[in-house]
C-alpha positions as CSV (number, residue, x, y, z in Angstrom):
1,X,-0.5,-0.3,0.2
2,X,2.5,2.3,0.7
3,X,5.2,1.1,-2.5
4,X,3.7,3.9,-4.7
5,X,4.3,6.9,-1.9
6,X,7.8,5.3,-1.4
7,X,8.4,5.8,-4.9
8,X,7.4,8.5,-5.7
9,X,9.7,10.1,-2.5
10,X,13.0,7.8,-4.1
11,X,12.1,9.7,-7.5
12,X,12.1,13.2,-5.6
13,X,15.7,11.9,-4.0
14,X,14.8,10.4,-0.6
15,X,16.4,7.7,0.7
16,X,14.9,4.3,1.5
17,X,15.8,2.4,4.6
18,X,14.4,-0.6,4.9
19,X,12.5,-1.5,7.8
20,X,12.1,-4.6,9.7
21,X,11.1,-7.9,7.6
22,X,7.6,-8.8,7.3
23,X,6.1,-10.5,10.2
24,X,8.2,-8.9,12.7
25,X,7.4,-7.0,14.8
26,X,10.6,-5.3,16.2
27,X,13.7,-4.6,14.3
28,X,16.8,-6.5,14.0
29,X,18.6,-3.8,15.4
30,X,19.1,-0.3,15.5
31,X,22.3,0.1,13.5
32,X,20.9,-0.7,10.1
33,X,18.4,2.1,10.5
34,X,21.1,4.9,11.5
35,X,19.8,5.0,14.8
36,X,22.0,4.7,18.0
37,X,18.7,2.9,20.0
38,X,15.9,1.1,17.9
39,X,13.3,3.9,19.4
40,X,15.1,6.8,18.1
41,X,12.5,8.6,16.1
42,X,15.3,11.1,14.1
43,X,17.8,10.1,12.1
44,X,20.7,12.6,13.8
45,X,22.9,12.1,11.4
46,X,21.6,12.1,8.2
47,X,19.5,15.3,9.8
48,X,22.4,17.4,10.5
49,X,24.1,16.1,7.5
50,X,21.1,17.3,5.4
51,X,21.0,20.7,7.1
52,X,24.4,21.3,6.2
53,X,23.9,20.6,3.0
54,X,21.0,23.4,2.3
55,X,22.2,26.1,4.9
56,X,25.5,26.9,2.7
57,X,27.3,30.4,2.5
58,X,27.0,32.0,-1.0
59,X,30.3,31.3,-1.8
60,X,30.5,27.7,-0.3
61,X,30.6,25.8,2.8
62,X,28.5,25.2,5.7
63,X,27.6,28.4,8.1
64,X,26.2,25.8,10.9
65,X,29.2,24.8,13.8
66,X,28.6,22.8,16.7
67,X,28.8,27.0,18.7
68,X,25.0,26.9,17.1
69,X,24.0,23.9,18.9
70,X,24.4,21.6,15.8
71,X,27.4,19.0,16.2
72,X,30.3,19.0,14.8
């Protein structure tokens, strides 16, 4: 049912991380999804990477740094 949406998001450049196998209720491990623990909602490392990519100075280079609350 969600396959058409997943394909559309992938076509827009989003990455798809495959979840738990069908019939299982618990993920096999957090590392495969980029999480530190299974209950994390945000993929923090991926979020900061994306934020740095879209928040650049006119001449290039991110203006985000650890002083502004963003991990280095």
